[in-house]
C-alpha positions in Angstrom: 0.2 0.0 -0.2 1.0 4.0 -0.6 2.2 5.1 2.4 4.0 7.9 3.9 6.6 8.2 6.5 6.9 11.2 8.9 9.5 11.8 11.5 8.8 14.2 14.1 12.0 16.4 14.8 10.7 19.4 16.3 11.3 19.0 20.1 13.1 21.7 22.3 15.8 18.6 23.9 15.4 20.4 27.2 16.2 17.1 28.9 19.2 16.6 26.4 20.7 19.9 27.6 19.8 21.2 24.1 21.4 18.4 22.4 19.8 18.0 18.6 19.1 14.3 19.2 18.1 13.7 15.3 21.6 14.7 15.0 23.3 12.2 17.7 25.5 10.0 15.6 25.5 5.8 16.2 27.6 4.0 14.3 29.1 6.4 12.3 25.4 7.6 11.2 23.2 10.6 12.8 19.7 9.0 13.7 18.0 10.7 11.4 20.2 9.0 8.4 19.5 5.7 10.1 15.6 6.2 10.1 15.3 8.0 7.1 17.4 4.6 5.4 14.9 2.3 7.4 11.7 4.0 6.0 12.9 3.8 2.6 12.5 0.4 2.8 8.8 0.6 3.2 7.8 3.9 2.6 7.2 6.1 -0.7 7.7 9.2 0.2 9.5 11.4 3.6 8.0 14.4 5.1 10.7 15.7 8.6 8.7 18.2 10.8 10.7 20.6 11.8 11.8 24.2 12.7 15.6 23.2 12.2 15.6 22.4 8.6 19.2 23.6 8.9 20.0 20.3 10.6 19.1 18.1 7.6 20.6 19.4 4.1 21.5 16.8 2.0 19.2 14.7 3.3 16.4 13.4 0.6 13.3 14.8 2.5 10.4 16.7 1.9 10.9 19.4 5.1 7.6 20.7 7.1 7.2 23.2 9.8 4.8 23.1 12.6 1.3 24.8 11.7 2.0 26.5 15.0 4.5 26.2 17.4 5.0 25.1 21.2 2.1 22.9 20.9 4.1 19.6 21.2 4.2 16.5 19.5 0.3 16.7 18.6 1.0 19.7 16.4 3.7 17.8 14.5 1.6 14.8 13.6 -1.3 16.8 12.5 1.1 19.2 10.5 2.5 15.9 8.8 -0.3 14.6 7.8 -1.8 17.8 6.4 1.6 17.5 3.9 0.9 13.9 3.5 -0.3 12.4 -0.1 -1.2 9.1 1.2 -4.0 7.8 3.3 -1.9 6.2 6.0 1.1 7.3 7.3 4.0 6.0 9.7 4.7 8.6 12.2 7.8 8.5 14.2 10.1 10.5 16.8 14.0 11.3 16.0 15.2 10.0 18.6 15.1 5.8 17.9 18.1 4.4 16.7 17.2 1.2 16.4 14.1 1.5 14.2 13.1 -1.5 12.3 10.8 -1.9 8.9 9.5 -5.0 10.4 7.1 -2.5 12.8 6.1 -0.7 10.0 5.0 -4.0 8.2 3.6 -5.1 11.2 1.6 -2.1 11.5 0.1 -2.3 8.2 -1.2 -5.8 8.4 -3.4 -4.8 11.6 -5.0 -1.5 10.2 -8.3 -2.9 9.9 -11.2 -0.5 10.1 -9.3 1.7 12.1 -7.6 5.4 12.1 -4.5 5.0 14.0 -2.6 1.7 14.9 -0.2 1.6 17.4 2.1 -0.8 19.2 1.8 -1.9 23.0 5.5 -2.9 24.7 4.9 -4.4 28.0 1.7 -2.2 28.7 2.6 1.0 27.6 1.1 2.4 24.5 3.9 3.9 21.9 1.7 6.5 20.0 5.0 8.0 18.3 6.2 5.0 16.1 2.6 4.6 15.0 -0.1 4.5 12.1 -1.7 7.5 11.5 -4.9 7.8 9.1 -5.2 11.3 7.2 -8.9 10.8 8.1 -7.9 12.3 11.9 -7.0 15.3 10.1 -9.9 17.4 11.6 -10.3 15.3 14.8 -7.0 16.8 15.5 -7.7 20.2 14.7 -10.6 19.8 16.9 -8.5 18.2 19.3 -5.8 21.0 19.5 -8.3 23.8 19.3 -9.8 22.6 22.5 -5.9 22.2 24.0 -6.2 18.4 24.0 -2.5 17.9 23.8 -1.6 14.9 24.6 -1.1 12.4 22.0 -2.3 9.3 24.2 -5.4 12.0 25.5 -6.5 12.4 21.7 -6.2 8.6 20.6 -8.1 7.8 23.4 -11.0 9.1 21.4 -10.3 7.8 18.0 -11.0 4.2 16.4 -7.4 2.6 17.5 -6.0 -0.6 16.5 -3.5 -1.9 19.2 -0.5 -4.0 18.4 1.5 -6.2 21.2 4.7 -6.1 20.7 4.5 -10.2 20.6 3.7 -9.8 17.0 6.5 -7.6 16.2 9.0 -9.7 18.1 8.0 -12.4 16.0 10.3 -11.4 13.0 13.4 -11.1 15.2 14.6 -8.1 16.3 18.5 -7.5 18.0 17.8 -4.8 19.5 14.9 -2.8 21.3 13.4 -0.6 18.3 11.3 1.4 20.6 14.2 2.3 23.0 14.5 6.5 22.4 16.8 8.7 23.5 15.7 11.2 25.9 18.4 11.8 28.6 22.1 12.7 27.3 22.8 9.4 29.8 21.2 7.3 27.2 24.2 8.1 25.5 26.5 5.0 25.9 28.2 2.0 24.0 25.1 -1.0 24.5 22.4 1.2 25.0 19.4 -0.3 23.2 20.2 -3.5 23.5 17.8 -6.4 24.4 17.0 -5.5 27.7 18.1 -2.4 28.4 
């Protein structure tokens, strides 16, 4: 199916003491480069939602800015969906160095009648590594207008299909694909390995 990859890279990195997470080098490549390479195996177009477009020169992606600033990831999702040309979109953060295309393929297999498909890992939902339909644009606009800015709260009001991590693990994974970098203390040689 036609699908667009949307990477949210608009965070202020306050917990990282100002470090741009997308530009962190892992095994000789930035996290954003690793994410783009992974997405290219599955998607048709890649959109990066960020106000820091200078950071992404040389990476062949479509750059989009948040339609309104300081509204958090929900505005990144909304802005990305507005720019997308496909009904279904895989949306992820820019801080996941071990993103794996098997996640996307497994989510696609479980779309059903849903408006979003969200993985669940150890009981925790992962809304920033999930599939979203453009049918959600109007509902996102309404939520933002009502100042509902938590993605999890928004998703509780729409038709979501939840996918167990057990289904994704069946594809065989060396690293935890949902590991994300939040603090500079996460930057260590073994981060993201199984069990961490």
